[in-house]
Structures are given as C-alpha cells and as structure tokens.
C-alpha positions in Angstrom: 59.4 48.3 -63.8 56.5 47.7 -61.4 56.9 45.7 -58.1 53.6 44.2 -58.5 53.0 41.0 -60.4 49.3 41.3 -60.1 47.2 44.6 -59.5 44.0 42.6 -58.8 42.2 39.3 -58.7 38.4 39.0 -59.1 36.0 36.4 -58.9 32.7 37.3 -60.7 29.6 35.7 -62.0 28.9 35.6 -65.8 27.0 38.9 -65.7 30.1 40.7 -64.3 29.0 41.0 -60.7 32.0 40.8 -58.4 31.7 38.1 -55.8 35.3 38.3 -54.5 37.8 41.2 -55.1 41.5 41.6 -54.0 42.9 44.6 -55.4 46.6 45.8 -54.8 46.6 49.0 -56.6 45.3 52.4 -55.5 42.9 52.4 -58.4 40.1 50.0 -56.9 37.2 51.5 -58.9 38.8 50.1 -62.1 38.0 46.4 -60.8 34.3 46.8 -61.5 34.9 48.2 -65.0 37.4 45.2 -65.7 35.0 42.6 -64.5 32.1 44.2 -66.7 34.4 44.2 -69.7 35.6 40.5 -69.1 31.9 39.3 -68.8 31.1 40.7 -72.2 34.3 39.8 -73.9 35.0 36.2 -75.1 38.9 36.6 -75.2 41.0 35.0 -72.5 43.5 37.8 -72.6 43.0 41.3 -73.5 44.4 44.9 -72.8 42.1 47.3 -70.8 42.9 50.7 -69.1 46.6 50.0 -69.8 46.6 46.6 -68.1 46.8 43.1 -69.2 43.6 41.2 -68.2 43.4 37.6 -68.1 40.0 35.7 -67.8 39.1 32.2 -67.1 35.5 31.1 -67.8 34.4 28.3 -65.5 30.7 27.5 -65.9 28.9 30.3 -64.1 32.1 32.0 -62.6 34.8 34.2 -64.0 38.3 34.3 -62.6 39.9 37.6 -63.7 43.5 38.7 -63.1 45.0 41.9 -64.2 48.5 43.2 -64.2 50.6 46.2 -65.2 51.9 46.3 -69.0 55.4 45.6 -68.1 54.7 42.4 -66.1 56.3 39.0 -67.4 53.1 37.8 -69.1 54.1 34.1 -69.5 54.8 34.0 -65.8 51.6 35.5 -64.9 49.7 33.2 -67.3 51.3 30.1 -65.9 50.7 31.1 -62.2 47.1 32.0 -63.1 46.6 28.5 -64.6 47.9 27.1 -61.4 45.6 29.3 -59.3 42.6 28.3 -61.5 43.4 24.5 -60.9 43.5 25.2 -57.0 40.2 27.2 -57.2 38.5 24.3 -59.0 40.0 21.9 -56.4 38.1 23.8 -53.7 34.9 24.8 -55.3 34.6 21.6 -57.5 31.5 22.8 -59.5 32.2 26.6 -60.1 28.8 28.0 -59.5 27.8 31.3 -57.8 26.3 29.1 -54.8 29.4 27.1 -54.5 31.7 30.3 -54.4 29.5 31.5 -51.5 29.7 28.3 -49.8 33.4 27.9 -50.0 34.2 31.7 -49.6 36.3 31.4 -46.5 38.6 28.9 -48.3 38.7 31.1 -51.5 40.0 34.0 -49.3 42.6 31.8 -47.7 43.7 30.4 -51.2 44.1 34.0 -52.4 46.2 34.9 -49.4 48.3 31.8 -50.1 48.7 32.7 -53.8 49.4 36.5 -53.5 50.9 38.9 -50.9 50.5 42.4 -51.8 50.4 41.9 -55.4 53.5 39.5 -55.4 53.0 35.9 -56.4 53.9 33.8 -53.4 53.0 30.2 -54.5 52.9 29.0 -58.3 51.8 25.4 -57.8 48.2 24.4 -57.3 49.0 21.3 -55.1 51.2 23.5 -52.8 48.4 26.1 -52.4 45.8 23.4 -51.7 48.2 21.6 -49.2 48.6 24.8 -47.1 45.0 25.5 -46.7 43.4 24.2 -43.5 41.0 21.1 -44.0 37.4 21.5 -43.0 36.0 18.9 -40.6 32.6 18.9 -42.5 30.1 21.2 -44.1 26.8 20.9 -42.3 25.2 17.6 -41.4 25.5 16.2 -44.9 29.3 16.2 -44.7 29.6 14.8 -41.2 31.2 11.2 -41.1 29.2 8.9 -38.7 30.6 5.6 -37.7 28.6 2.8 -39.0 27.7 1.4 -35.4 26.6 4.7 -34.2 24.3 5.2 -37.2 22.7 1.8 -36.7 22.2 2.6 -33.1 20.7 6.0 -33.8 18.2 4.4 -36.5 17.1 1.7 -34.0 16.6 4.4 -31.3 14.6 6.6 -33.7 12.5 3.8 -34.8 11.8 2.5 -31.1 10.9 6.3 -29.9 8.5 6.6 -33.0 6.8 3.3 -32.2 6.4 4.3 -28.5 4.9 7.7 -29.4 2.1 6.1 -31.6 0.5 4.3 -28.5 
C-alpha cells in the first residue's frame, strides 16, 4: 500500500505543454510524458507507466492527475471532480491566458487540495472558501463609487476643455 493518494497533478494546454506541475514522487520526469499522452488520448481515465491517469478536458486546458495503481480509484475520481469544479470556479473560462492570469490562485488551490500527495480537502466549496479573495485584478476590476466616478468624469472633462484654449 502506498501512502500517496496522488503522485502528481498537472495543468497542461491541449498540446500537452505543462502550465503548472505539482509532483509528489521521485519520478518527476514522467510528468511530461503523462501530459503528452493525455493530450493525444481521448479517454478520461487510462493506465500509463503503471499509474492510473485521470484527465479532464476543459476547453483549451487539461487537468491531469495520476496515482499509484493500488489507490482507491473511486475516491480519487470523486475528489478530482471536486477539484475540477473549484478550478473552474477560479478561472471561469479555462484558457491558457486565464491560467496564467490566475496562476497564484491555482497554486493556492492545489496547496489546499493536496499536501505531499495526500488529499486534504474533498469539497470544491470548502477549497474555494479557504482561498484569499483578491481585491481586484487591474483597473478593470476595481470598484469605483458612483459619486467618485461622476466627479472624476467631470474633472477630466473640465481639464480637457481648459487645455484646448
């Protein structure tokens, strides 16, 4: 019996390029081979290098998790579904750009989900609740009070009128 529930968790693009990797076994070089195989394979669960490999295809992104052969497969499948729901809750639209934009939150989500290959949280809402909230993402996400926005608009308008003289 192996202590690990999970040997590795990968976030890859549809070509198999790894965007994020968290490996808990000594065989780290296998991660790239697993990502490449999962990108070319259409199955959601398979066996590769004596490991159970589970893959979720989300638009341009693949979530890949691999475990030892003697792991409780239904348990890993269920917590992987929950992790996938939490992942989608963070990135909203699973594209390569969104993964890079939300990379810090993905790292924190994986840390909440797994500790040294052992599943720590099996519910997506619990994982999301424990993540720190971002105040905003750039100027687009900033909440500006209505009165201040009106004042700023009037000030900009009056300054632009004054500069044309």
